[in-house]
Every structure is written in structure tokens, then in C-alpha cells.
C-alpha positions in Angstrom: -31.0 -23.8 5.3 -33.4 -26.6 4.6 -32.5 -27.3 0.9 -29.9 -26.4 -1.6 -32.3 -24.0 -3.4 -33.7 -22.2 -0.3 -32.2 -18.8 0.3 -30.8 -17.8 3.6 -32.6 -14.7 4.8 -31.4 -11.3 6.0 -33.1 -8.1 7.2 -31.7 -4.6 6.7 -33.0 -1.7 8.8 -31.8 1.6 7.3 -32.6 5.3 7.6 -31.4 8.6 9.0 -30.1 9.3 12.5 -32.6 9.7 15.4 -35.4 7.7 13.7 -35.5 4.6 15.9 -33.6 2.0 13.9 -31.9 0.4 17.0 -35.2 -0.2 18.8 -36.8 -1.8 15.8 -33.7 -4.0 15.3 -34.0 -5.3 18.8 -37.8 -5.8 18.5 -37.4 -7.9 15.3 -34.5 -9.8 16.7 -36.6 -10.8 19.7 -39.5 -11.8 17.5 -37.5 -13.8 14.9 -34.6 -15.3 16.7 -32.2 -12.7 15.3 -28.8 -11.1 16.0 -27.9 -7.5 15.1 -25.0 -6.4 13.0 -24.3 -2.7 13.3 -23.6 -0.8 10.1 -22.4 2.5 11.5 -19.0 3.9 10.5 -18.4 5.5 13.9 -19.9 2.9 16.2 -17.1 0.5 15.2 -14.8 2.5 17.4 -14.2 1.8 21.1 -15.1 4.7 23.4 -17.3 6.6 20.8 -20.5 5.8 22.7 -22.7 8.7 23.6 -21.8 10.9 20.6 -22.6 8.1 18.1 -25.8 7.1 19.9 -24.4 3.6 20.4 -27.0 1.2 21.8 -26.5 0.4 25.5 -26.5 -3.1 27.1 -29.9 -2.4 28.7 -31.4 -1.3 25.3 -30.1 -4.5 23.7 -32.5 -6.5 25.9 -30.3 -9.6 25.6 -30.0 -9.5 21.8 -26.4 -10.1 20.6 -25.0 -7.1 18.7 -21.9 -7.3 16.5 -19.4 -4.9 14.9 -19.6 -2.4 17.8 -16.3 -1.5 19.5 -14.1 -3.5 17.0 -11.5 -0.8 16.3 -9.2 1.7 18.1 -10.3 5.3 17.5 -6.6 6.2 16.9 -6.6 4.0 13.8 -8.5 4.2 10.5 -11.2 1.5 10.0 -12.0 1.0 6.3 -15.2 0.0 4.5 -13.3 -3.1 3.2 -12.6 -4.2 6.8 -16.3 -3.7 7.6 -17.3 -5.8 4.6 -15.0 -8.7 5.6 -16.0 -8.8 9.2 -19.7 -8.4 8.5 -19.8 -11.1 5.9 -18.0 -13.4 8.3 -20.5 -12.6 11.0 -23.5 -13.2 8.6 -22.2 -16.7 7.9 -21.7 -17.3 11.6 -25.2 -16.2 12.5 -26.8 -18.3 9.7 -24.7 -21.3 10.7 -26.3 -21.2 14.2 -29.8 -21.1 12.7 -30.4 -17.4 13.5 -31.4 -14.4 11.5 -28.9 -11.7 10.8 -30.3 -8.1 11.0 -28.2 -5.3 9.6 -29.0 -2.0 11.4 -27.4 1.3 10.6 -27.3 4.6 8.9 -24.0 4.3 7.0 -25.3 3.7 3.4 -21.8 3.0 2.1 -21.3 0.2 4.6 -24.7 -1.4 3.9 -24.4 -1.2 0.1 -20.8 -2.5 0.0 -21.7 -5.4 2.3 -24.6 -6.4 0.0 -22.8 -5.9 -3.2 -24.6 -2.8 -4.4 -21.4 -0.8 -4.3 -18.0 -2.0 -5.4 -15.0 -0.8 -3.4 -12.8 1.1 -5.9 -9.5 -0.6 -6.2 -7.6 2.7 -6.3 -4.3 2.6 -4.4 -3.3 5.7 -2.4 -1.6 8.5 -4.4 1.0 10.0 -1.9 1.9 12.9 -4.3 -1.8 13.9 -4.8 -2.6 13.5 -1.2 0.2 15.8 -0.1 -1.0 18.4 -2.6 -4.7 18.1 -1.5 -3.9 18.1 2.2 -2.7 21.7 1.9 -6.1 22.8 0.8 -9.0 23.8 3.0 -12.0 21.5 3.4 -14.1 24.2 1.6 -11.7 24.1 -1.4 -11.7 20.3 -1.4 -15.5 20.1 -1.4 -15.7 22.7 -4.3 -13.2 20.5 -6.3 -15.3 17.4 -5.7 -18.5 19.2 -6.7 -16.9 20.0 -10.1 -15.3 16.6 -10.6 -18.2 14.4 -9.4 -21.4 16.3 -8.4 -23.2 13.0 -7.6 -20.7 11.9 -5.0 -20.6 15.5 -3.6 -24.3 15.2 -2.7 -23.7 12.3 -0.3 -20.3 13.1 1.3 -19.6 14.8 4.6 -18.4 18.1 3.2 -16.5 18.8 6.4 -14.5 15.6 6.5 -11.1 16.3 4.8 -10.0 12.6 4.8 -13.1 11.5 2.9 -12.9 14.4 0.5 -9.3 13.6 -0.3 -10.1 10.0 -0.9 -13.1 10.8 -3.1 -11.0 13.2 -5.2 -8.2 10.5 -5.4 -10.7 8.0 -6.8 -12.2 10.5 -9.2 -8.8 11.4 -10.5 -7.9 7.7 -11.1 -11.3 6.5 -12.5 -13.0 9.6 -13.9 -15.8 9.3 -11.2 -16.6 7.5 -8.1 -18.2 4.2 -9.3 -22.1 4.2 -9.1 -24.1 1.6 -7.3 -23.7 -1.9 -8.8 -27.1 -3.7 -8.8 -26.0 -7.2 -8.0 -26.1 -9.1 -4.7 -22.8 -10.8 -4.3 -23.7 -12.4 -1.0 -24.2 -16.0 -2.1 -27.7 -17.3 -2.0 -29.1 -14.7 0.4 -32.6 -13.1 0.3 -32.7 -9.6 1.6 -35.7 -7.6 3.0 -34.9 -3.9 3.1 -36.8 -1.8 5.7 -36.4 1.9 5.6 -37.5 4.1 8.6 -38.3 7.8 7.9 -40.1 10.7 9.6 -41.4 14.0 8.3 -38.6 16.6 8.2 -40.1 18.7 11.1 -40.5 15.7 13.3 -37.0 14.4 12.7 -35.6 17.9 13.3 -37.4 18.0 16.7 -36.1 14.5 17.5 -32.5 15.6 16.7 -32.8 18.7 18.9 -34.3 16.7 21.8 -31.7 14.0 21.6 -28.9 16.5 21.4 -30.1 18.4 24.6 -30.5 15.1 26.4 -26.9 13.8 25.6 -24.8 17.0 25.4 -23.5 16.8 29.0 -22.5 13.2 28.7 -20.9 13.8 25.3 -18.7 16.6 26.6 -17.5 14.2 29.4 -16.9 11.5 26.7 -14.9 13.8 24.5 -12.8 15.0 27.4 -12.1 11.4 28.4 -11.1 10.5 24.9 -8.7 13.4 24.7 -7.1 12.6 28.0 -6.7 9.0 26.8 -4.6 10.3 23.9 -7.1 11.0 21.1 -5.9 14.1 19.3 -8.3 17.0 18.6 -7.3 16.7 14.9 -8.5 13.0 14.9 -11.8 14.1 16.5 -12.3 16.5 13.5 -12.3 13.4 11.3 -15.1 11.7 13.3 -17.3 14.8 12.6 -20.5 16.0 14.1 -20.5 15.7 17.9 -16.8 15.0 18.2 -15.8 17.8 15.9 -17.9 20.5 17.5 -17.4 19.5 21.1 -13.7 19.3 20.5 -13.8 22.9 19.1 -15.8 24.0 22.2 -13.3 22.4 24.6 -10.5 24.1 22.8 -12.5 27.4 23.3 -12.8 27.9 19.5 -16.6 28.3 19.8 -19.0 29.0 22.7 -21.4 26.4 24.1 -24.3 28.2 22.3 -22.4 28.2 19.0 -21.5 24.6 19.4 -25.1 23.5 20.0 -26.4 25.6 17.1 -23.8 24.3 14.7 -24.3 20.7 15.8 -28.0 20.8 15.4 -27.7 22.2 11.9 -25.0 19.8 10.8 -26.8 16.7 12.2 -29.8 17.9 10.1 -27.6 18.1 7.0 -26.2 14.7 7.8 -29.7 13.1 8.1 -30.5 14.7 4.7 -27.4 13.2 3.1 -28.3 9.8 4.6 -31.8 10.0 3.0 -30.3 11.1 -0.4 -28.1 7.9 -0.3 -30.8 5.5 0.7 -33.4 6.9 -1.7 -31.3 5.6 -4.6 -32.0 2.0 -3.5 -35.4 1.1 -5.0 -35.5 -2.1 -3.0 -36.0 -0.3 0.3 -39.6 -0.3 1.5 -40.2 2.9 3.6 -42.2 3.0 6.8 -42.8 5.3 9.8 -41.3 4.1 13.1 -44.9 4.0 14.3 -45.6 1.2 11.9 -43.6 -1.5 13.8 -46.6 -3.9 13.8 -46.9 -3.7 10.0 -43.2 -4.0 9.6 -43.2 -7.2 11.8 -46.0 -8.8 9.7 -44.2 -8.0 6.4 -40.9 -9.4 7.8 -42.7 -12.6 8.9 -44.2 -13.0 5.4 -40.7 -12.5 3.9 -39.1 -15.0 6.3 -41.8 -17.7 5.6 -41.4 -17.3 1.8 -39.3 -20.0 0.2 -37.2 -19.4 -2.9 -36.2 -21.7 -5.7 
């Protein structure tokens, strides 16, 4: 930072799964002396690689990536922990004269990090949790829909842990707090880049990526289970881990697994877009507009603020 009034800069690359966020993050980091901070609620876990689409060393092209593989999959990693680690990493990257680039599809992580979403200070309610844990995920989702329809639109309806927590917060506060429009990262200017594709193209990308990775994902899930990760825990991770775990337990056929997975990943991408579309600061682009994005990023980085 050159003066007391000049803002530190930060880029955010957001959007649904299978849209090309990681590749753009690397490209912009190479161009503008940046380092990437991953904002993905499953990529924080060690060993969840192929199923989460975690970037490989080769794909990183020498660009440092942070907040990948920072937690054991056997333990829960909270959004508060992400916020703390990511803010510390932002300060570290800035202190070395580099540009932090947040890349990911977990809207809650990004918004909490940048102060657009306040983490509700609601302590666990053991009695309520015990009561809710006896209910099916379908029943939990129906309850949340009635209590807070807005939150129900963006939640993973098959994730019992998140459903229970959302209901717990609603019961305590009346609703899950809305986005808070204030940037509590001190003296930081943010340029939000959103990547999106037409529905049909994204659907095709999801199917293609799934077919390409399915064999490796099955091997990965087997390895995780042998290493002690319970099938029940894999249900919590959702999508690839949930349905491949069910396939390996012979609860569904390979064909059923693939069909369900493709459908659920499509729903997940839709929920991601629903979340991100609420943020009016995001400028939306096609992944094919990388050159245009680069020019706008350069303009933003050259701009000084008073």
C-alpha cells in the first residue's frame, strides 16, 4: 500500500460448479502477481480431491493456492474457521505485495469473509438437535421451508446437518439473518467477477465432467472409507460422496448413481446461482470473455481510492 488512503485490492471469482473459475483464477494470478485463496466448503478437507474438483498441482502452474487441505474430513470445519484463516491469509498476501484472489462456489464462505453475511451467534441447542435428528431430511427441509422460505432456496436440501443448524438459527432468531451490506475487511477494495454459462451448456459440462471423473471418484471414496471415513460422514459431504457411498453400499446401481448425481449437481449449480445473484456487486461474464475480464481487472487494480 502506497499511502494511508489507498485501498488494498482483492479479486473475487464466483459462480456455479463446472464453469471454469479455477482456470481463470490461475490466469489472473499469473498476470497480476496474485495468489489464490479457495472458497470451497469441501475443498478445505484433505483427501476430498477428485469429487470436489480440487485443482491439481499441474493446473496451478506455479501459482500458490491457500485453504485447500486444511482440515480432517472426520471433523467439522466451520464458516467461522474459514473466515479467520482466509482473513489472515489475505493480510499475509498483501504484506508481501501480492494480490489475493478469492476463487470458489461457496457463497456463504465468500459473503462471510467479505462482511456481507454475519455469522449468527446462536449456540447449539442440544435438546432441539436431538429432537430434529430423529426426523428425515425430507421432513427437516419441509420445516425449514415453512420457517424461512428464503434460506430454503439456497440450502442443500439433502444435508441433514445444515438443515438442523438452519432450523436451530431460525428458532432462536426468527429467521436466518439476511445479507449485511457492509465490507468489514478494513480498507480493502473488491472487484467481484461472476462466471456463468447458459443452462444447457452448463448441464452438458456437468455431464461431461462427471463421466470423465467417475472412475477416479469411486477409487477415492473407497480409499477414504478404508482410511476410516464413515459412510454416514460421506452423506454430509453430499453430491459425489453421498451417491458414490450409496453405490458402494449397493443401495443404488451405477446407472442410478450417475443419473441422481447429474440431477443433483444441476440443482446444486442452480442454488449457487440463486445465492450469487443476490449480490448486485458481481459483474457477470462468460468464461469465454477472459480477455475482457483481464482488462477490467487491470483497470480496477490501477484505480486509486481516497
